[in-house]
N, C-alpha and C positions, 0 to 999 in steps of 0.2 A: 307848305300846307300842314305838315305834321305838327310843327311848333304852334301854328295858329289853332288847330283843333284842340291840342293839349291845354292851351291857355283858355279856350272856350269851355272846355270840360271843367276846368278849375272855377271859372267864373260862374258857370251854371250851378255848381255845388253851393257856392256862397249865396248866389241870387235866390236859388230855390228855398233855402232856409229863411232868408229875409222875406221872401214873398209870402211864405206860410205864416211867419210871425207877425208881419205887419199888414198883410192883405194888399200888398203894393203891386203885384204882378212882376216886379223885378226891374222894370224899365228905368227906375231912378239909378240903378247901378249899371245896367246894361248899356244905356246910351253913352255915358261918358267913357266907359270901357271900350266900346266899339269904335269910338272916335279915335282912340289910340291904336287899336288892333287892325281895323280895316285897311289902312294904307299898306299893310303888309301884303295884302291880296290884290293890290292894284286898283283900289277904288279911287276914281278921280276926285281931287280935292274939292271941287265945286259940288260934288254929289255926296260928300262924306257925311254930312249931318243928316241929310234926307235918308241915306241908306241905313245909318245908325238908327233912326227913328222907325223906318219901315221894318227892319229886321227885328227890332225890339218888340214891336207889336206882334210879329209872327211867333216869337218865343213865348210871349204872354198867353197865347192861345193854349199852349201845352202846360206851361207852369201853372197858369190860372185854373185850368181844369183840375189838375192834381190837388192844388190847395183848396179849391172850392168844394171838391168831393169830400175831403177830410173835414172841413169846417161844417159841412152839412151834417156829417155823422155826429159831430160834437154839438149840434144844435145852435150853431152860431150864425145862421142865415135868416134874415128877416125878409120873408118872401113878399110881404105887402110893399116893402120898399123896392125890391127887385123888379117887380112887375111894371112899375112906373119909371124908375131910374134907368133900367137897362136899355129898353127900346129908345128912349130919348137920347141917351148918351151914344148909342150905336149909330143913329142917324146923323148926330152932330159931328161925331168923329170922322165918319166917312166923308161928309161934305167938307169939313175943315181940312182934312188930310190932302184933299185935292189942291188946296191953296198953299198949305204949309210947306209942301214939298218944293215949291217954287221960291221960298224965302232964301235969302243969303245965309250961309252957314253961321257967320258971326252973330247975325240978328237972332236966329233960332237959339243959339247957345245962351245969349244974354237974357232972352225972354225966359228960357228954361230955368236959369239960375235964379232970377228974380221971383218967379212963381214959387219955387221951392223954399226960398228964404221966408216968404210971406206965410206959407203953410207951417213952417217950423215955428214961427212966432205965434201963430194962431193956436197951435197945439200946446205950447208952453203956457200960454194965458189960460187955456181951458183947464189946466191941472188944478188951479185954485178957484175956478169959477163955480158959482153955485148953479147947478143944473136943474134945480127944483122948479124954477120959473122959466126954464128954457122953452122956446117956441116948439110946438109939436110938428111932426113931420106930416105935411098935408100933400095932396096931389099937386096943388099949384106950386108949393115950394120945391117939390121933387122935379117938376117939369123945368122950372127956372134953374134950379141947381144942376140938373142934368145937362142942360144946354151949355152952361158956363163950364162945367166939369169936362164935357166933351171937347170944347174948344181948347181949354187949357191942356188937356191930355194930349191932343194932337200935336201941340207945340213941344211938349215934354217927351212924347213917345212912350208914355207909360200906361198901365192898365187903369189908371185913375184912382188907385188907392190913396195916393198922396193927397188927393182932393176929396175923395168920397168919404174916407174915414173921418177927417175933421168936420166935414159937412154933416154927416149923420150924428156924430157925437155932439155937435152943437144943437142938434134937434132932439136931444135927450135920449139917443140910442146908446146903450151901453157899449163901451169901447170894444169889447170882445165881439159882440154881435155886429158892430160897425165894420170890424176887420173881416169877419166871415162874409158879410154881405158884399163888401168891396171886392173880395176875392172872386165871387161869382159874377158880379158886374164886370170886373176886369177881364175875365175870360171872354165874355161876349164882346166887349169893347175891342179886345185884341183882334178878333175876326174882322170887325168893321175897319179898324186901322190898317190891318195888313192888306186887305183888299183895296183900300183907298190909295196906299202908297204903291201898290202893284200897278194900279191904273195910271196914277200921276207920272210914274217913271217908265211906262210901257215902251216908249220910243227913245229912251235915254241912250245916248251914245257913249261908248267907253267902259260900260259895265263888264265885269269879268264873267267867265262861264258860271253856270249854276245860279244865275241871278234871274229874278222875274220882277221887272220894274226896279223898285228901290228895296227889294228884299233879297238878301244874300243868304241862300239856304245852307251852305256848309256851316255858317255861324249859328244858324237856327238849330241845326242838328247837334252840334257840339255842345251848345248851352243846355238844350232841353234834355239830353240824355241823362244828365246828372240832376238838373233842377226838378225833374218830374218826381224823383224820390225824396230829395232833401226838403221839398216844399211840405211834405206830409210831416216831417219832423218839426218844422217851424210852426205848423198849425197846432200840433200837440203842445208846444211850448207856450203858445198864446194862452191856453186854458190854465196853465200852471202859474203864470206870472201875475202879480198884483196889478191892478189898473194904473196907479201912479207910476209904477216902474215902466209899464208899457208905454205910457204917454212920454215919459222923459226919454226913453230909448228911441222912440219914433222921432221925436223932435231933434235929438242929437244926430241921429242918422241923416235926417233931411239937411241939417246945417253942414255936415261934412261933405255931402254930395254937391250942395250949392257952392261952397267955397272952392271945391276942386274944379267945378266947371268954370267959375269966374276966373280962377288963376290960370287955367288952361288957355 
């Protein structure tokens, strides 16, 4: 248990910084990492991916709160986008999570990797794209985007930043404000995702102590103890980096995660 907690603390420190920097909630790193670490604690193989997803959502609640709080102080949250996107995404994530938890582990992992590759490609393309004529962010586009983001995020076990940031940026929202808005939406999404995976795994047999459904709380504690603080550092770094650099770093990060998941 001690080795497991120490590894979670290390993961949390890295994830927190990346969450604040990119507004991703951290799930893009947490899910693949937990797939490697959770077998140490006796998580049944057939429940491994579901537990990694559910636990990831639980950590996003804490990490996302810290990141969103800092981005709000920096003026990086577009509240008009949050009030439509957040509730749509929360409802979609909760409903989708009830079904995602039943998917085969290999299917979930492959869907996760494919979605991340798509997002990376979209972000690279947007670097040179002229955003002057980009479509505006409307209520209709936010509702449709929120539903699709919620469904995709349930598969990936993330706070939605990997999907929300490219979506908002494609709608002519500045990348830094897209990241800040994503952090806030991700926190709320984490709550919906966590509850959904708790419910879907409520009667799961073979889960170790300190688990509630598909959420393993020792991992949540270990990761968030450090991520809560390092996420603020990442949020500060967002405001200091130039936009093209942020986009390139974000895309490269997504590609590395996807390749890792596909090879695994």
